C-alpha positions as CSV (number, residue, x, y, z in Angstrom):
1,X,-118.2,86.5,-37.9
2,X,-114.9,88.4,-37.8
3,X,-115.4,92.1,-37.2
4,X,-112.9,94.9,-37.0
5,X,-113.6,97.7,-34.6
6,X,-112.8,101.4,-34.6
7,X,-113.6,103.8,-31.9
8,X,-114.5,106.8,-34.0
9,X,-115.2,110.4,-33.7
10,X,-118.6,110.7,-35.5
11,X,-122.1,111.9,-35.2
12,X,-124.1,108.7,-35.5
13,X,-127.5,110.3,-35.6
14,X,-128.9,112.1,-38.6
15,X,-132.0,114.2,-39.0
16,X,-134.3,113.0,-41.8
17,X,-137.6,114.8,-42.4
18,X,-137.4,116.5,-39.0
19,X,-136.9,113.1,-37.2
20,X,-133.8,111.7,-35.7
21,X,-132.6,108.7,-37.6
22,X,-129.9,106.3,-36.6
23,X,-128.7,104.3,-39.6
24,X,-127.0,101.0,-39.0
25,X,-127.1,101.4,-35.2
26,X,-127.7,98.8,-32.5
27,X,-128.3,99.4,-28.9
28,X,-130.3,98.7,-25.8
29,X,-130.9,99.9,-22.2
30,X,-129.2,98.4,-19.2
31,X,-128.3,98.9,-15.6
32,X,-128.2,95.5,-13.8
33,X,-124.7,93.9,-14.1
34,X,-123.1,93.1,-10.7
35,X,-120.5,90.4,-10.1
36,X,-121.5,90.4,-6.4
37,X,-124.8,89.0,-7.5
38,X,-123.1,86.3,-9.5
39,X,-123.2,87.9,-13.0
40,X,-120.6,86.8,-15.4
41,X,-119.7,87.5,-19.1
42,X,-121.6,84.4,-20.0
43,X,-124.7,85.5,-18.2
44,X,-124.4,89.0,-19.8
45,X,-124.3,87.4,-23.3
46,X,-127.4,85.3,-22.4
47,X,-129.3,88.6,-22.2
48,X,-128.1,90.0,-25.5
49,X,-130.0,89.5,-28.7
50,X,-128.2,86.7,-30.5
51,X,-127.5,88.7,-33.6
52,X,-125.7,91.3,-31.5
53,X,-123.4,88.9,-29.7
54,X,-120.6,88.9,-32.3
55,X,-120.5,92.7,-31.9
56,X,-120.2,92.7,-28.1
57,X,-117.6,89.9,-28.3
58,X,-115.5,91.8,-30.8
59,X,-115.8,94.9,-28.6
60,X,-114.8,93.0,-25.5
61,X,-111.7,91.7,-27.3
62,X,-110.8,95.2,-28.4
63,X,-111.2,96.9,-25.0
64,X,-109.4,94.1,-23.2
65,X,-106.5,94.1,-25.7
66,X,-106.1,97.9,-25.3
67,X,-106.9,98.1,-21.6
68,X,-109.8,100.5,-22.2
69,X,-111.9,101.4,-19.2
70,X,-114.3,103.9,-20.6
71,X,-117.4,105.1,-18.8
72,X,-120.8,105.8,-20.3
73,X,-120.2,109.5,-20.9
74,X,-117.0,108.7,-22.7
75,X,-118.9,106.2,-24.9
76,X,-121.5,108.8,-25.7
77,X,-118.8,111.5,-26.3
78,X,-117.0,112.4,-29.5
79,X,-114.5,109.5,-29.5
80,X,-116.3,106.6,-27.9
81,X,-118.8,105.2,-30.5
82,X,-117.7,101.8,-31.6
83,X,-118.1,101.4,-35.3
84,X,-117.5,97.9,-36.9
85,X,-116.1,97.0,-40.2
86,X,-119.6,96.2,-41.6
87,X,-120.8,99.7,-40.8
88,X,-122.8,98.9,-37.7
89,X,-122.4,101.4,-34.8
90,X,-123.0,100.4,-31.2
91,X,-125.0,103.1,-29.4
92,X,-125.8,102.3,-25.8
93,X,-127.3,104.1,-22.8
94,X,-124.8,105.0,-20.1
95,X,-126.2,102.2,-18.0
96,X,-126.0,99.6,-20.8
97,X,-122.4,100.7,-21.4
98,X,-121.7,100.2,-17.7
99,X,-123.2,96.7,-18.0
100,X,-120.9,95.9,-21.0
101,X,-117.7,97.2,-19.4
102,X,-118.3,95.6,-16.0
103,X,-119.1,92.3,-17.9
104,X,-116.0,92.6,-20.1
105,X,-113.7,92.9,-17.1
106,X,-115.8,90.6,-14.8
107,X,-113.3,87.7,-14.9
108,X,-110.6,89.7,-13.3
109,X,-112.4,92.3,-11.1
110,X,-115.5,92.7,-8.9
111,X,-117.6,95.3,-10.7
112,X,-121.1,96.5,-11.3
113,X,-122.5,98.7,-14.0
114,X,-122.2,101.8,-11.8
115,X,-118.4,101.5,-11.9
116,X,-118.6,102.3,-15.6
117,X,-121.8,104.2,-15.8
118,X,-120.6,107.8,-15.6
119,X,-117.4,109.7,-14.7
120,X,-117.0,113.4,-14.1
121,X,-114.9,115.1,-16.7
122,X,-112.3,116.0,-14.1
123,X,-111.7,112.3,-13.5
124,X,-113.4,112.1,-10.1
125,X,-115.9,109.3,-9.5
């Protein structure tokens, strides 16, 4: 499955009949990835729902190609929601985003999800 990816400024949630509705969104919770415990990109993928794997693979390719190292608060901010060419948006918890980013860079750096979980707006960790 070839997917194009855009990091878009968008409000992905809508309100329908007084309830929050997330059309075409996928996501999950997280907070476990740690290369010091032997986790790898492959072990990360093993824990992802098979139908979601093409999305995280496309996202990994994009963040690696662009050298992006976004934290969870940036993912949840106005310009960090990945939207794919088929209309699917990836909406993760900060911990799940940390898992993804640590896994995406795990072949070249020691990392755990907390390295990408949250960053203060002023840039300090």
